[in-house]
N, C-alpha and C positions, 0 to 999 in steps of 0.2 A: 502494500499500498505506499502510495507518494503519501510525503509529508508536504501539508498547506499552509501558506501563511494563514497568519492568523486575522480573522476578519476585524474591518475597525467601522463602528458607528459613526459613521455621517456626522451623525445628527448629538452626540455629545455634551451632555450638559455638564455645565462645571459647577462643583459645587463650595459653595462657602456662602458670602453673604453682599447682597448688591451693594454699591458707594451709595452713600443718603441722601446725596442729592440727583442722583437718577429714581429713587426709591420718592421721593419727594416730586419730581416731574414729573413722573406717572400717576399721584396722586391729589396730584392741583385740579385737573382739567373735572375730574370725580367731584370735588369737593366742591367746585364754582357750579358746577350742571345741580350739584343738592340743593346748594345753596339758593340757584335762582328758580329751579324747581319747586321748592317749599319757601319760600318767601323769607332766608335767614338773615338781609341782610341787617335788619335792625338788632338783632339776637347778637352777633358778631360784634356788634360797634356796644351792643351795652355791658357783652363779658369783654370787652377791648378796654373802655372806661373802668369797670371793674378794678380791672389787672393794674391798670394806669393807678389807680386812686391806692391799690392796696401796698405800689410801690411807693408813691409817693409824691408821681408828678400831675 
C-alpha cells in the first residue's frame, strides 16, 4: 500500500481570541440597529448622564 500525504483542511479555524477592536466593530452595527428599532437613544443618554454624574463630571 502506498503512503500518501496527509490531508490538509482548507478552512482551518484559528484557535484563540479575537482582537477587541475586531469584536467591537462586529458588535457596533447590531447595537446601532437595536437602538434604532427599540428607540433607545433616550435610555443611552440617561445612562451616560448617570455615569457622568457618578464620575463627578
